[in-house]
C-alpha positions in Angstrom: 4.4 2.2 11.7 8.0 1.0 10.5 6.2 -2.4 8.8 4.0 0.4 6.5 7.3 2.1 6.2 9.9 -0.3 5.6 7.0 -1.4 3.2 7.9 1.5 1.1 11.5 1.5 1.7 11.3 -2.0 -0.3 8.7 -1.0 -2.9 10.8 2.0 -3.7 14.1 -0.3 -4.3 11.7 -2.7 -6.1 13.3 -5.4 -3.4 10.4 -8.4 -4.2 12.0 -9.8 -1.1 11.7 -7.4 1.3 7.9 -6.4 0.2 6.9 -10.8 1.1 9.3 -10.0 4.3 6.6 -7.4 5.3 3.2 -8.9 4.6 1.0 -11.8 6.0 0.5 -14.0 4.6 -3.5 -13.7 4.6 -2.6 -9.5 4.3 -6.0 -8.4 1.5 -5.8 -5.0 0.2 -8.4 -3.5 -1.5 -7.5 -1.5 -4.3 -9.7 1.8 -5.4 -12.8 1.1 -7.6 -10.3 3.4 -10.2 -7.9 1.9 -10.3 -6.9 -0.6 -13.4 -8.6 -4.3 -12.4 -10.4 -2.6 -9.0 -10.3 -5.7 -7.4 -8.7 -6.6 -3.9 -6.1 -9.2 -4.1 -5.7 -11.4 -1.5 -2.4 -13.5 0.0 0.9 -12.2 -0.1 1.5 -14.1 -3.4 -0.5 -12.0 -5.0 0.1 -9.0 -3.8 3.6 -10.1 -4.7 3.1 -11.2 -7.8 0.8 -7.5 -8.3 4.0 -5.9 -7.7 6.8 -8.3 -9.9 4.0 -7.2 -13.3 4.6 -3.3 -12.3 8.0 -3.6 -11.9 8.3 -5.1 -15.6 5.9 -3.1 -17.6 7.5 0.0 -15.8 10.7 1.5 -15.6 10.2 3.4 -12.9 7.8 3.1 -10.4 8.8 5.3 -6.9 6.5 6.4 -4.2 6.8 9.6 -2.6 4.7 9.5 1.1 3.2 13.0 1.8 2.2 12.3 5.1 2.3 9.0 7.6 0.3 8.9 10.6 -0.7 6.4 13.4 -3.3 7.6 15.0 -4.6 4.2 16.7 -1.8 1.3 17.7 -1.8 -0.8 14.6 -3.2 1.4 12.5 -0.9 3.3 9.7 -3.1 6.2 7.6 -0.4 7.1 4.5 -1.3 9.8 1.9 1.0 9.6 -1.2 2.1 9.8 -5.0 2.8 6.7 -7.0 4.7 8.0 -10.3 4.8 5.4 -12.9 6.5 6.2 -16.4 6.5 3.1 -19.5 9.7 1.5 -20.2 9.6 1.8 -24.0 8.2 5.3 -24.9 8.3 6.4 -21.3 4.8 8.0 -20.5 4.5 9.0 -17.3 1.6 8.7 -15.4 1.1 9.4 -11.2 -1.5 8.8 -8.9 -2.3 10.8 -5.4 -4.0 8.4 -2.7 -4.3 7.5 0.4 -4.7 4.3 2.0 -5.2 3.1 6.2 -3.2 -0.2 5.9 -3.8 -2.4 9.5 -0.8 -4.3 11.2 -0.3 -6.9 13.4 2.4 -8.9 14.9 4.9 -7.5 12.6 3.8 -7.8 9.6 0.7 -6.1 7.4 -2.0 -7.9 6.9 -4.6 -5.2 5.9 -4.7 -2.3 3.1 -7.4 -0.2 1.9 -8.2 3.5 0.2 -10.1 6.0 1.0 -10.6 9.5 -0.4 -9.0 12.0 2.2 -7.0 11.2 5.7 -9.6 12.0 8.1 -12.4 9.4 6.2 -9.2 6.9 6.4 -8.5 8.2 10.6 -11.9 8.3 11.3 -11.4 4.2 9.9 -8.8 3.0 12.0 -10.5 4.6 15.0 -13.8 2.8 14.0 -12.2 -0.1 13.5 -9.8 0.0 16.6 -12.8 0.5 18.6 -14.6 -3.2 16.9 -11.3 -5.0 17.9 -10.6 -4.7 21.6 
């Protein structure tokens, strides 16, 4: 769970080097379908480029965590809210989300979106069962 918390700490500081340090080189981030360009990001460089573009476009990009649980080792379910405030006009939007972070060897290897916490916890248990 520490690696996932370190990811969000780095995001909130807008620290690209620290973000890179907690991501596996082959990380896959499945973005929700309602996200602009809702596609899967593959590889550490792709995720760091995405973060850089968000930091360039938005004056503020804080994430607030509402919950963070590790139902099985290496699977962390996070509930949070992202807030984005534009630089030029200051328009603001927020998004609530639930994601399952898979961690191996001290790095985030996969991120998947879910509609609710229960669904993510069930998926974490299923994944753990398959990897045994």
